[in-house]
C-alpha positions in Angstrom: 12.5 -13.1 26.1 10.4 -13.1 23.1 12.7 -15.6 21.9 12.0 -18.1 24.4 8.1 -17.5 24.4 7.9 -14.9 27.0 6.1 -12.3 24.7 3.9 -10.7 27.0 6.8 -10.2 29.7 8.7 -8.8 26.9 6.6 -6.4 25.8 6.0 -5.4 29.4 9.8 -4.7 29.8 10.2 -3.1 26.6 7.2 -0.9 27.4 8.1 -0.3 30.9 11.5 0.7 29.6 10.5 3.4 27.3 8.1 4.7 29.7 10.4 5.8 31.9 12.6 7.4 29.6 12.8 11.1 29.6 12.0 11.8 25.5 13.1 15.2 25.6 16.3 14.4 26.6 19.3 14.2 23.9 19.0 11.1 22.1 16.6 9.2 24.5 13.4 9.8 22.3 15.1 7.7 19.9 15.6 5.2 22.3 12.1 5.5 23.2 11.6 4.5 19.5 13.8 1.7 18.8 12.1 0.3 22.4 8.4 0.4 21.1 9.4 -1.0 17.7 11.2 -3.8 19.5 7.9 -3.7 21.9 5.5 -4.2 18.5 7.3 -7.0 16.8 7.4 -9.1 20.2 3.7 -8.5 21.0 2.9 -9.7 17.2 4.9 -12.9 17.8 2.8 -13.5 20.6 -0.1 -12.6 18.6 -1.2 -9.8 20.3 -2.3 -7.6 17.1 -3.8 -4.5 19.3 -0.7 -3.6 21.3 1.6 -4.4 18.2 -0.1 -2.2 16.3 -1.0 0.3 19.3 3.1 0.1 19.7 3.6 0.5 15.8 1.5 4.2 16.4 3.0 5.3 19.5 6.3 5.2 17.6 5.2 6.7 14.6 4.1 9.3 16.6 7.5 9.6 18.3 9.7 10.2 15.0 7.5 13.2 14.4 8.2 14.6 18.3 12.0 14.4 17.6 14.8 15.0 15.5 16.7 11.7 14.1 20.2 11.2 15.2 21.4 9.7 12.3 23.9 6.8 13.2 23.1 6.3 16.6 21.5 2.7 16.7 21.8 0.1 14.3 17.5 0.6 14.2 17.3 4.6 13.0 13.7 6.2 14.5 12.2 7.0 11.4 9.0 5.8 9.4 10.5 4.9 7.4 12.2 2.1 9.8 8.3 1.9 11.4 7.2 1.1 8.1 10.0 -2.2 7.8 9.1 -2.6 11.4 5.3 -2.4 10.3 5.7 -5.2 7.6 7.8 -7.7 9.8 5.1 -7.3 11.9 2.0 -7.6 9.9 3.6 -10.9 8.6 4.2 -12.1 12.2 0.3 -11.7 12.9 0.3 -13.9 9.4 -1.6 -10.9 7.6 0.6 -10.2 4.9 -1.5 -8.9 2.4 -2.1 -5.3 5.2 1.6 -4.8 4.3 1.5 -4.7 0.4 0.9 -1.0 0.7 3.4 -0.6 3.6 6.1 -2.1 1.2 4.7 -0.7 -1.9 5.2 2.7 0.2 8.4 2.4 2.1 12.2 3.3 0.2 14.8 0.6 1.7 17.3 3.1 0.3 17.0 5.4 2.7 17.7 2.6 5.3 21.4 3.5 6.7 22.7 0.0 6.6 23.5 -2.6 4.6 22.2 -5.2 7.5 18.9 -3.1 8.0 18.0 -3.1 4.2 18.6 -6.2 3.9 16.2 -7.2 6.9 13.8 -4.8 5.2 14.3 -6.9 1.9 14.1 -10.1 3.8 10.2 -9.2 5.6 9.4 -7.7 2.1 10.0 -11.3 0.6 8.4 -13.3 3.4 5.3 -11.0 2.7 5.1 -11.8 -1.1 5.8 -15.5 -0.3 2.9 -15.9 2.0 0.8 -14.4 -0.3 2.1 -16.7 -3.2 3.6 -13.9 -5.2 6.5 -16.3 -6.3 7.7 -13.3 -8.9 8.3 -10.6 -6.3 9.7 -12.8 -4.1 12.4 -13.8 -6.4 12.8 -10.1 -6.6 12.9 -8.8 -3.1 15.6 -12.2 -2.5 17.6 -10.6 -5.1 17.8 -7.2 -3.2 18.7 -9.0 0.0 21.7 -10.6 -2.1 22.5 -7.5 -3.5 22.4 -5.8 0.2 25.2 -8.7 1.2 27.1 -8.2 -1.8 27.8 -4.3 -1.4 28.3 -5.4 2.4 30.9 -7.6 1.7 32.2 -6.2 -1.4 36.1 -6.7 -1.5 36.4 -8.8 1.8 37.9 -12.4 1.1 35.4 -15.0 2.3 35.9 -16.8 5.6 36.5 -13.6 7.6 
């Protein structure tokens, strides 16, 4: 829905599904957090700043309420992931300067998968690029490349 330009409908669907979950049941707290993060990014791509930031805050609160479930999802429901999404959201809102403090405190090494680490570094590179800092942009892009090499180490090309 988001990719087809139906930002409001995407946010509505994601938040409705998150509300309908019983977060006290096994793993649903993590699912709820993931839906909120996706909703925040969807709202940001539709330029709805207040909804995007509100959903980020709600997701961050959720991470403190329920235990993390490592390896359950591609996106872990942790404060680290909330911060990674926060950078994406602030980039999408056109306010990358607000993401600098988040990027400085973010420990991307805590993100469990190479794909998500590469995504986080890509968003950091986008942030620095938007701010006109070529040196930091290149450094972040080198980290994306390093994650790719780790992910595909020992695998022949074309597979």
